[in-house]
N, C-alpha and C positions, 0 to 999 in steps of 0.2 A: 540644473534640473535634478530632482530627487528620484532615485530609483525605487521601484516597488520592492519590498522585501521578498525573498524567495520563500515559498511556503514550506513548512516543516511537516504539515499534515494536510491531506486533501480528501475530498469526497470521492465516491466511487466513480463518477463520470470523469472526473479529472484524472484519477489514477489510471483508468482505462485508456484515456487519451494519451497519457504519458507512455503507455505500453502499446499504443497504436492498435487498440482492439475495441470492439463494442463493449459497452458497460455490462450487457448481459453475459458476455463471455468472461469478463473480469470477475463478476459475482459468482459464476459457475466455478471458476478456478479457485476462488476463495472458499466456496462451499466444499470443494473436493480436497482442500488442504494444500493445494499447489502454490498458493500465495498466502501471505500473512493475514491474519484476521484484523479487523478494525479495532480501534480504541473508541470508547465512549467518552466524550468530553462535553460536559454540561448539557447532556441530552442530545448531542449530535454525534454522528458516526463518522470517523475519519481514519484514513490510513496514513501511517508514518512514511514519508518520502524516503527516509533513510533505510527503512525495512525493504521497500520495493527496490531501491538501488542496490542494496546488499544482495538480494536474490539475483538480480540481473548481472551483477559483477561476479557471481559465484562465491561471494564471501559469507554466505549464510545458507544453511540447509533449509529444507522445507519445514513449515511449522509442525511442531510435534517431535522433531528430531532432537531438540534440546530446548532450552529456555530463552533463546535469542529474542523471541518476540513477546515475552511476558514482561 
């Protein structure tokens, strides 16, 4: 049986679910700068899973502190 690949970028609803919060709260935290901004990929908006994991593990500052998310 073939395993599905782990996503490297996800939409807002998936990112919110990963953080166990409503999508509206996730978007509010992104708008406030508490979570990393999304990337535009071919006309779609996605959040890098690695950026979200780094925030949760304390390995990255909040967006704007440095260029970790650019």
